[in-house]
A tleap script that builds the chain and sets N, CA, C and O, in Angstrom:
source leaprc.protein.ff14SB
mol = sequence {
  NMET LYS LEU ARG PRO VAL THR ALA ASP ASP
  GLY VAL GLU ARG VAL ARG PHE ASP CYS PRO
  GLY CYS GLU SER PRO HIE VAL LEU PRO VAL
  THR GLY ALA ARG ALA TRP GLY PHE ASN GLY
  ASP HIE ALA ALA PRO THR PHE THR PRO SER
  ILE LEU ILE THR TYR THR GLY GLU ASP GLU
  GLY CYS PRO VAL ARG GLU VAL CYS HIE SER
  PHE VAL THR LEU GLY ARG ILE GLN PHE LEU
  GLY ASP CYS THR HIE ALA LEU ALA GLY LEU
  THR VAL ASP LEU PRO GLU VAL CPRO
}
set mol.1.N position { 33.174 46.737 263.423 }
set mol.1.CA position { 31.995 46.836 262.573 }
set mol.1.C position { 30.874 47.437 263.408 }
set mol.1.O position { 30.681 47.076 264.569 }
set mol.2.N position { 30.149 48.346 262.806 }
set mol.2.CA position { 29.087 49.071 263.504 }
set mol.2.C position { 27.706 48.508 263.237 }
set mol.2.O position { 26.746 48.913 263.891 }
set mol.3.N position { 27.582 47.611 262.319 }
set mol.3.CA position { 26.304 46.960 261.977 }
set mol.3.C position { 26.448 45.443 261.966 }
set mol.3.O position { 27.519 44.890 261.715 }
set mol.4.N position { 25.328 44.803 262.247 }
set mol.4.CA position { 25.256 43.325 262.107 }
set mol.4.C position { 24.001 42.993 261.313 }
set mol.4.O position { 22.940 43.581 261.520 }
set mol.5.N position { 24.148 42.028 260.389 }
set mol.5.CA position { 22.962 41.617 259.676 }
set mol.5.C position { 21.981 40.885 260.604 }
set mol.5.O position { 22.382 40.230 261.566 }
set mol.6.N position { 20.712 41.011 260.293 }
set mol.6.CA position { 19.637 40.343 261.058 }
set mol.6.C position { 18.965 39.358 260.103 }
set mol.6.O position { 18.529 39.737 259.016 }
set mol.7.N position { 18.886 38.122 260.505 }
set mol.7.CA position { 18.342 37.064 259.664 }
set mol.7.C position { 16.801 36.955 259.950 }
set mol.7.O position { 16.351 36.955 261.096 }
set mol.8.N position { 16.068 36.866 258.876 }
set mol.8.CA position { 14.612 36.623 258.987 }
set mol.8.C position { 14.199 35.723 257.788 }
set mol.8.O position { 14.914 35.625 256.791 }
set mol.9.N position { 13.049 35.089 257.922 }
set mol.9.CA position { 12.611 34.198 256.831 }
set mol.9.C position { 11.784 34.927 255.783 }
set mol.9.O position { 11.310 34.282 254.848 }
set mol.10.N position { 11.591 36.202 255.884 }
set mol.10.CA position { 10.699 36.880 254.892 }
set mol.10.C position { 11.437 37.429 253.702 }
set mol.10.O position { 10.812 38.058 252.848 }
set mol.11.N position { 12.722 37.228 253.598 }
set mol.11.CA position { 13.503 37.693 252.435 }
set mol.11.C position { 13.944 39.139 252.499 }
set mol.11.O position { 14.642 39.614 251.604 }
set mol.12.N position { 13.547 39.845 253.543 }
set mol.12.CA position { 13.952 41.246 253.713 }
set mol.12.C position { 15.270 41.279 254.504 }
set mol.12.O position { 15.368 40.703 255.587 }
set mol.13.N position { 16.286 41.969 253.940 }
set mol.13.CA position { 17.554 42.140 254.633 }
set mol.13.C position { 17.412 43.254 255.636 }
set mol.13.O position { 16.856 44.309 255.333 }
set mol.14.N position { 17.909 43.024 256.821 }
set mol.14.CA position { 17.886 44.028 257.899 }
set mol.14.C position { 19.282 44.117 258.558 }
set mol.14.O position { 20.063 43.166 258.565 }
set mol.15.N position { 19.543 45.312 259.108 }
set mol.15.CA position { 20.784 45.467 259.850 }
set mol.15.C position { 20.444 46.073 261.279 }
set mol.15.O position { 19.478 46.809 261.477 }
set mol.16.N position { 21.275 45.711 262.169 }
set mol.16.CA position { 21.132 46.191 263.544 }
set mol.16.C position { 22.326 47.034 263.953 }
set mol.16.O position { 23.471 46.731 263.616 }
set mol.17.N position { 22.034 48.099 264.689 }
set mol.17.CA position { 23.097 48.866 265.347 }
set mol.17.C position { 22.677 49.131 266.775 }
set mol.17.O position { 21.489 49.160 267.095 }
set mol.18.N position { 23.648 49.319 267.614 }
set mol.18.CA position { 23.374 49.609 269.054 }
set mol.18.C position { 23.302 51.120 269.224 }
set mol.18.O position { 24.257 51.827 268.902 }
set mol.19.N position { 22.194 51.611 269.719 }
set mol.19.CA position { 21.974 53.045 269.885 }
set mol.19.C position { 22.482 53.471 271.259 }
set mol.19.O position { 21.984 52.992 272.278 }
set mol.20.N position { 23.474 54.372 271.297 }
set mol.20.CA position { 23.968 54.860 272.599 }
set mol.20.C position { 23.035 55.810 273.268 }
set mol.20.O position { 23.206 56.094 274.453 }
set mol.21.N position { 22.021 56.334 272.548 }
set mol.21.CA position { 21.086 57.263 273.163 }
set mol.21.C position { 20.054 56.573 274.047 }
set mol.21.O position { 19.904 56.882 275.229 }
set mol.22.N position { 19.345 55.624 273.426 }
set mol.22.CA position { 18.316 54.911 274.213 }
set mol.22.C position { 18.797 53.588 274.741 }
set mol.22.O position { 18.041 52.833 275.352 }
set mol.23.N position { 20.088 53.305 274.497 }
set mol.23.CA position { 20.779 52.139 275.004 }
set mol.23.C position { 20.034 50.847 274.642 }
set mol.23.O position { 19.816 49.975 275.484 }
set mol.24.N position { 19.654 50.756 273.372 }
set mol.24.CA position { 18.990 49.524 272.874 }
set mol.24.C position { 19.302 49.402 271.390 }
set mol.24.O position { 19.652 50.380 270.731 }
set mol.25.N position { 19.170 48.193 270.881 }
set mol.25.CA position { 19.409 48.020 269.445 }
set mol.25.C position { 18.273 48.604 268.582 }
set mol.25.O position { 17.108 48.631 268.979 }
set mol.26.N position { 18.665 49.064 267.396 }
set mol.26.CA position { 17.675 49.496 266.409 }
set mol.26.C position { 17.901 48.606 265.182 }
set mol.26.O position { 19.042 48.400 264.770 }
set mol.27.N position { 16.837 48.089 264.608 }
set mol.27.CA position { 16.883 47.208 263.467 }
set mol.27.C position { 16.156 47.871 262.306 }
set mol.27.O position { 15.003 48.280 262.441 }
set mol.28.N position { 16.840 47.977 261.153 }
set mol.28.CA position { 16.261 48.635 260.004 }
set mol.28.C position { 16.270 47.724 258.782 }
set mol.28.O position { 17.270 47.060 258.509 }
set mol.29.N position { 15.149 47.690 258.037 }
set mol.29.CA position { 15.167 46.957 256.802 }
set mol.29.C position { 15.958 47.759 255.730 }
set mol.29.O position { 15.795 48.972 255.603 }
set mol.30.N position { 16.805 47.052 254.975 }
set mol.30.CA position { 17.598 47.734 253.939 }
set mol.30.C position { 17.258 47.200 252.530 }
set mol.30.O position { 17.851 47.632 251.541 }
set mol.31.N position { 16.287 46.244 252.447 }
set mol.31.CA position { 15.691 45.830 251.181 }
set mol.31.C position { 14.191 45.770 251.401 }
set mol.31.O position { 13.717 45.792 252.537 }
set mol.32.N position { 13.456 45.694 250.318 }
set mol.32.CA position { 12.016 45.558 250.434 }
set mol.32.C position { 11.301 46.921 250.324 }
set mol.32.O position { 11.934 47.968 250.180 }
set mol.33.N position { 10.012 46.866 250.397 }
set mol.33.CA position { 9.150 48.020 250.166 }
set mol.33.C position { 9.319 49.116 251.188 }
set mol.33.O position { 9.128 50.286 250.857 }
set mol.34.N position { 9.665 48.793 252.405 }
set mol.34.CA position { 9.790 49.804 253.481 }
set mol.34.C position { 11.256 50.032 253.874 }
set mol.34.O position { 11.523 50.380 255.024 }
set mol.35.N position { 12.172 49.854 252.993 }
set mol.35.CA position { 13.591 49.889 253.279 }
set mol.35.C position { 14.129 51.339 253.429 }
set mol.35.O position { 13.671 52.264 252.758 }
set mol.36.N position { 15.108 51.489 254.329 }
set mol.36.CA position { 15.872 52.728 254.405 }
set mol.36.C position { 16.894 52.725 253.288 }
set mol.36.O position { 17.366 51.661 252.889 }
set mol.37.N position { 17.243 53.879 252.782 }
set mol.37.CA position { 18.402 53.989 251.909 }
set mol.37.C position { 19.636 53.664 252.733 }
set mol.37.O position { 19.742 54.095 253.881 }
set mol.38.N position { 20.578 52.903 252.160 }
set mol.38.CA position { 21.744 52.395 252.933 }
set mol.38.C position { 22.920 52.431 251.996 }
set mol.38.O position { 22.791 51.980 250.858 }
set mol.39.N position { 24.044 52.933 252.403 }
set mol.39.CA position { 25.223 53.028 251.565 }
set mol.39.C position { 25.951 51.652 251.467 }
set mol.39.O position { 26.926 51.550 250.724 }
set mol.40.N position { 25.529 50.655 252.154 }
set mol.40.CA position { 26.165 49.329 252.069 }
set mol.40.C position { 27.425 49.152 252.895 }
set mol.40.O position { 28.009 48.068 252.909 }
set mol.41.N position { 27.859 50.221 253.596 }
set mol.41.CA position { 29.124 50.151 254.372 }
set mol.41.C position { 28.844 49.805 255.824 }
set mol.41.O position { 28.294 50.646 256.534 }
set mol.42.N position { 29.187 48.627 256.306 }
set mol.42.CA position { 28.959 48.210 257.671 }
set mol.42.C position { 29.903 48.829 258.658 }
set mol.42.O position { 29.647 48.755 259.860 }
set mol.43.N position { 30.979 49.433 258.221 }
set mol.43.CA position { 31.917 50.109 259.101 }
set mol.43.C position { 31.581 51.626 259.268 }
set mol.43.O position { 31.780 52.203 260.337 }
set mol.44.N position { 31.083 52.225 258.208 }
set mol.44.CA position { 30.723 53.606 258.237 }
set mol.44.C position { 29.355 53.811 257.600 }
set mol.44.O position { 29.272 54.458 256.556 }
set mol.45.N position { 28.302 53.301 258.170 }
set mol.45.CA position { 26.994 53.305 257.530 }
set mol.45.C position { 26.347 54.744 257.446 }
set mol.45.O position { 26.544 55.614 258.294 }
set mol.46.N position { 25.564 54.893 256.344 }
set mol.46.CA position { 24.694 56.039 256.223 }
set mol.46.C position { 23.336 55.511 255.847 }
set mol.46.O position { 23.226 54.667 254.957 }
set mol.47.N position { 22.262 56.002 256.525 }
set mol.47.CA position { 20.889 55.688 256.249 }
set mol.47.C position { 20.125 56.939 255.906 }
set mol.47.O position { 20.380 58.012 256.453 }
set mol.48.N position { 19.185 56.793 254.998 }
set mol.48.CA position { 18.259 57.898 254.675 }
set mol.48.C position { 16.874 57.354 254.606 }
set mol.48.O position { 16.723 56.212 254.173 }
set mol.49.N position { 15.862 58.050 254.984 }
set mol.49.CA position { 15.885 59.365 255.661 }
set mol.49.C position { 16.261 59.156 257.169 }
set mol.49.O position { 16.919 58.181 257.533 }
set mol.50.N position { 15.837 60.061 257.970 }
set mol.50.CA position { 16.073 60.015 259.413 }
set mol.50.C position { 15.412 58.759 259.981 }
set mol.50.O position { 14.530 58.161 259.365 }
set mol.51.N position { 15.878 58.373 261.201 }
set mol.51.CA position { 15.368 57.185 261.920 }
set mol.51.C position { 14.600 57.697 263.108 }
set mol.51.O position { 15.169 58.359 263.977 }
set mol.52.N position { 13.303 57.401 263.166 }
set mol.52.CA position { 12.464 57.808 264.265 }
set mol.52.C position { 11.925 56.606 264.973 }
set mol.52.O position { 11.127 55.851 264.416 }
set mol.53.N position { 12.355 56.419 266.200 }
set mol.53.CA position { 11.900 55.314 267.043 }
set mol.53.C position { 11.072 55.908 268.213 }
set mol.53.O position { 11.521 56.820 268.907 }
set mol.54.N position { 9.912 55.390 268.397 }
set mol.54.CA position { 9.100 55.804 269.605 }
set mol.54.C position { 8.750 54.534 270.360 }
set mol.54.O position { 8.499 53.480 269.775 }
set mol.55.N position { 8.742 54.669 271.687 }
set mol.55.CA position { 8.412 53.525 272.509 }
set mol.55.C position { 7.888 54.075 273.830 }
set mol.55.O position { 8.030 55.259 274.136 }
set mol.56.N position { 7.273 53.168 274.613 }
set mol.56.CA position { 6.689 53.575 275.876 }
set mol.56.C position { 7.689 53.240 276.975 }
set mol.56.O position { 8.098 52.087 277.120 }
set mol.57.N position { 8.080 54.242 277.744 }
set mol.57.CA position { 8.937 54.078 278.882 }
set mol.57.C position { 8.146 54.231 280.131 }
set mol.57.O position { 6.918 54.153 280.100 }
set mol.58.N position { 8.810 54.448 281.237 }
set mol.58.CA position { 8.119 54.607 282.519 }
set mol.58.C position { 8.836 55.633 283.357 }
set mol.58.O position { 10.066 55.652 283.412 }
set mol.59.N position { 8.058 56.505 284.025 }
set mol.59.CA position { 8.569 57.492 284.936 }
set mol.59.C position { 7.773 57.468 286.202 }
set mol.59.O position { 6.597 57.833 286.213 }
set mol.60.N position { 8.397 57.044 287.269 }
set mol.60.CA position { 7.750 56.914 288.571 }
set mol.60.C position { 6.467 56.072 288.485 }
set mol.60.O position { 5.435 56.414 289.064 }
set mol.61.N position { 6.566 54.998 287.766 }
set mol.61.CA position { 5.420 54.086 287.628 }
set mol.61.C position { 4.400 54.458 286.574 }
set mol.61.O position { 3.453 53.706 286.341 }
set mol.62.N position { 4.572 55.611 285.927 }
set mol.62.CA position { 3.609 56.086 284.928 }
set mol.62.C position { 4.174 55.891 283.511 }
set mol.62.O position { 5.361 56.146 283.310 }
set mol.63.N position { 3.393 55.459 282.536 }
set mol.63.CA position { 3.922 55.338 281.172 }
set mol.63.C position { 4.211 56.706 280.551 }
set mol.63.O position { 3.444 57.653 280.724 }
set mol.64.N position { 5.311 56.792 279.838 }
set mol.64.CA position { 5.668 58.034 279.142 }
set mol.64.C position { 6.097 57.677 277.711 }
set mol.64.O position { 6.639 56.597 277.479 }
set mol.65.N position { 5.863 58.553 276.784 }
set mol.65.CA position { 6.314 58.354 275.418 }
set mol.65.C position { 7.756 58.770 275.281 }
set mol.65.O position { 8.114 59.912 275.570 }
set mol.66.N position { 8.600 57.828 274.832 }
set mol.66.CA position { 10.016 58.098 274.608 }
set mol.66.C position { 10.291 58.222 273.137 }
set mol.66.O position { 9.642 57.543 272.342 }
set mol.67.N position { 11.234 59.067 272.732 }
set mol.67.CA position { 11.567 59.320 271.342 }
set mol.67.C position { 13.045 59.177 271.126 }
set mol.67.O position { 13.831 59.680 271.928 }
set mol.68.N position { 13.450 58.515 270.079 }
set mol.68.CA position { 14.827 58.535 269.621 }
set mol.68.C position { 14.766 58.864 268.160 }
set mol.68.O position { 14.255 58.068 267.372 }
set mol.69.N position { 15.282 60.037 267.763 }
set mol.69.CA position { 15.174 60.550 266.399 }
set mol.69.C position { 16.577 60.945 265.941 }
set mol.69.O position { 17.208 61.792 266.573 }
set mol.70.N position { 17.084 60.343 264.843 }
set mol.70.CA position { 18.449 60.625 264.447 }
set mol.70.C position { 18.697 60.470 262.972 }
set mol.70.O position { 17.904 59.897 262.225 }
set mol.71.N position { 19.858 61.019 262.577 }
set mol.71.CA position { 20.399 60.769 261.252 }
set mol.71.C position { 21.689 59.969 261.503 }
set mol.71.O position { 22.461 60.304 262.402 }
set mol.72.N position { 21.918 58.924 260.716 }
set mol.72.CA position { 23.179 58.178 260.752 }
set mol.72.C position { 23.880 58.442 259.460 }
set mol.72.O position { 23.375 58.133 258.380 }
set mol.73.N position { 25.114 59.049 259.585 }
set mol.73.CA position { 25.873 59.463 258.413 }
set mol.73.C position { 27.331 59.105 258.623 }
set mol.73.O position { 27.965 59.589 259.561 }
set mol.74.N position { 27.878 58.241 257.735 }
set mol.74.CA position { 29.254 57.837 257.737 }
set mol.74.C position { 29.705 57.340 259.125 }
set mol.74.O position { 30.787 57.686 259.599 }
set mol.75.N position { 28.845 56.515 259.766 }
set mol.75.CA position { 29.193 55.919 261.032 }
set mol.75.C position { 29.020 56.758 262.230 }
set mol.75.O position { 29.437 56.361 263.318 }
set mol.76.N position { 28.403 57.945 262.090 }
set mol.76.CA position { 28.117 58.814 263.213 }
set mol.76.C position { 26.657 58.998 263.330 }
set mol.76.O position { 25.957 59.016 262.318 }
set mol.77.N position { 26.147 59.141 264.552 }
set mol.77.CA position { 24.726 59.307 264.754 }
set mol.77.C position { 24.456 60.655 265.344 }
set mol.77.O position { 24.966 60.996 266.411 }
set mol.78.N position { 23.620 61.452 264.623 }
set mol.78.CA position { 23.289 62.808 265.067 }
set mol.78.C position { 21.849 62.706 265.661 }
set mol.78.O position { 20.868 62.462 264.957 }
set mol.79.N position { 21.796 62.909 266.994 }
set mol.79.CA position { 20.498 62.885 267.668 }
set mol.79.C position { 19.824 64.208 267.544 }
set mol.79.O position { 20.440 65.240 267.811 }
set mol.80.N position { 18.565 64.219 267.145 }
set mol.80.CA position { 17.826 65.428 266.912 }
set mol.80.C position { 17.255 65.919 268.249 }
set mol.80.O position { 17.238 65.201 269.249 }
set mol.81.N position { 16.781 67.192 268.220 }
set mol.81.CA position { 16.339 67.847 269.475 }
set mol.81.C position { 15.091 67.269 270.090 }
set mol.81.O position { 14.809 67.517 271.263 }
set mol.82.N position { 14.307 66.476 269.298 }
set mol.82.CA position { 13.099 65.899 269.868 }
set mol.82.C position { 13.322 64.543 270.604 }
set mol.82.O position { 12.373 63.904 271.059 }
set mol.83.N position { 14.588 64.140 270.699 }
set mol.83.CA position { 14.904 62.946 271.466 }
set mol.83.C position { 14.602 63.181 272.938 }
set mol.83.O position { 14.789 64.289 273.440 }
set mol.84.N position { 14.148 62.177 273.617 }
set mol.84.CA position { 13.866 62.309 275.051 }
set mol.84.C position { 14.975 61.740 275.943 }
set mol.84.O position { 14.819 61.687 277.163 }
set mol.85.N position { 16.084 61.318 275.348 }
set mol.85.CA position { 17.217 60.823 276.110 }
set mol.85.C position { 18.296 61.868 276.255 }
set mol.85.O position { 18.197 62.961 275.697 }
set mol.86.N position { 19.341 61.527 277.018 }
set mol.86.CA position { 20.392 62.497 277.343 }
set mol.86.C position { 21.270 62.938 276.201 }
set mol.86.O position { 21.976 63.939 276.321 }
set mol.87.N position { 21.247 62.196 275.058 }
set mol.87.CA position { 22.110 62.531 273.931 }
set mol.87.C position { 21.435 63.472 272.903 }
set mol.87.O position { 22.013 63.761 271.855 }
set mol.88.N position { 20.220 63.942 273.208 }
set mol.88.CA position { 19.511 64.869 272.311 }
set mol.88.C position { 20.396 66.040 271.937 }
set mol.88.O position { 20.989 66.678 272.807 }
set mol.89.N position { 20.490 66.325 270.653 }
set mol.89.CA position { 21.269 67.454 270.179 }
set mol.89.C position { 22.740 67.151 269.980 }
set mol.89.O position { 23.470 68.030 269.523 }
set mol.90.N position { 23.212 65.967 270.295 }
set mol.90.CA position { 24.613 65.574 270.166 }
set mol.90.C position { 24.850 64.668 268.960 }
set mol.90.O position { 23.942 63.987 268.483 }
set mol.91.N position { 26.087 64.678 268.484 }
set mol.91.CA position { 26.504 63.745 267.432 }
set mol.91.C position { 27.652 62.923 268.008 }
set mol.91.O position { 28.610 63.464 268.561 }
set mol.92.N position { 27.531 61.585 267.863 }
set mol.92.CA position { 28.566 60.693 268.399 }
set mol.92.C position { 28.833 59.578 267.438 }
set mol.92.O position { 28.044 59.359 266.519 }
set mol.93.N position { 29.947 58.843 267.619 }
set mol.93.CA position { 30.225 57.703 266.780 }
set mol.93.C position { 29.300 56.578 267.172 }
set mol.93.O position { 29.002 56.404 268.353 }
set mol.94.N position { 28.829 55.790 266.178 }
set mol.94.CA position { 28.145 54.579 266.469 }
set mol.94.C position { 29.095 53.638 267.153 }
set mol.94.O position { 30.257 53.542 266.759 }
set mol.95.N position { 28.630 52.927 268.185 }
set mol.95.CA position { 29.538 51.992 268.867 }
set mol.95.C position { 29.726 50.737 267.992 }
set mol.95.O position { 28.920 50.461 267.103 }
set mol.96.N position { 30.776 50.005 268.255 }
set mol.96.CA position { 31.004 48.723 267.608 }
set mol.96.C position { 29.970 47.735 268.114 }
set mol.96.O position { 29.605 47.756 269.290 }
set mol.97.N position { 29.500 46.870 267.228 }
set mol.97.CA position { 28.586 45.839 267.619 }
set mol.97.C position { 29.367 44.575 267.899 }
set mol.97.O position { 30.115 44.112 267.037 }
set mol.98.N position { 29.210 43.990 269.112 }
set mol.98.CA position { 30.039 42.765 269.424 }
set mol.98.C position { 29.654 41.608 268.548 }
set mol.98.O position { 30.229 40.526 268.666 }
savepdb mol mol.pdb
quit
């Protein structure tokens, strides 16, 4: 399975996948006002629109803006060219979530 449900008390359903690009989990709401479109398939998920994650990293002690921007389609993650990690421009299978 490539997704895991995330439990919260607010009634919004969320799913988590492990991103091989930034090597961290991404959690997306799939119900509620700010939900991503989701095909409901935990083995071969598709989300719409694209997923844009920004965060602050560090380079030689200085803060830097990091970007992970992707499309997830049928269980594969296509990293867009504006990603700041090594998988920018590549498409890979989503890893299994333990």
